[in-house]
N, C-alpha and C positions, 0 to 999 in steps of 0.2 A: 490511288484512292484509298486502299486499305491502310496504308501507312498514315494517312491523315486522320483516320478514325482510331487507329491503334494507339497512337501517342497520347491523345487526351484521355482515352479509357485507362491507359496504364497510369497516368497521373492521378486520375480520380481514385483508382484502386489503391494507390500508395497512400494518398491522404486519408482514405477511409481506414486503411489498416493501421496507420500510425495513430489516428485519433482513438482507436479502440484499445491502445496499449497504455493508456494512462493509469496510474496507480493511485489509489486513495491513501491518504495519510491519516493516521489516527492519533488522538491525544489520549495518553494514559495518565490519569490523575491518581496519585498515590495517597495513602492515608496520612503520610507525613508532610503533605503539601507540595510535593514535586509534581511537575508535569513533564512527561516524556513524550516526544514525538516519534512515532514509528513510521518507517517507510513500508507501506503495505499493511494488510490486516494482520494483527497479532493472532497467534494460534495457541489454544489452551490444550495442555496435556493433562487429561483427567487422572492418569496414573501417578504422576509426580506432583501435581498441584502447582505447576509452573506455567507461566504465560511466556511464550517465545515470540520475539519480534526482532526486526532489523532496525537499528538506530539510523540517524541521519547520515552517518558515515558508511553505512552498509554493513556494519558489524553485527553479527547475531548476538543477541542478549536474551536473558531470561530474568523474570521477576516472579516472586512468590504471589500466587493468586490472592492470598490474604492481605497483601500489601496494596492491592489495587482497589481504589475507591470507585472509580468510574472509567469507562472507555467510551470515546465518542469519535465519529468520523469527522474529519475536518472538511469544510467546504472547499471546493476546487476553485 
């Protein structure tokens, strides 16, 4: 009887855990007209004036804060 309850509860737990792991993507619009899509939220380093992000290929990139016109979260 306990096995009949444990299996559905484990399945529900797995689905709930995986649904919480989704990452938001952000569009970074630059002053020269480019749009960069980041994987996850970009982070600003106040000491260097750079914004760090991961591109669509998972490579860490940086852009100067003065080159960024706008950042917005993309709808899921």
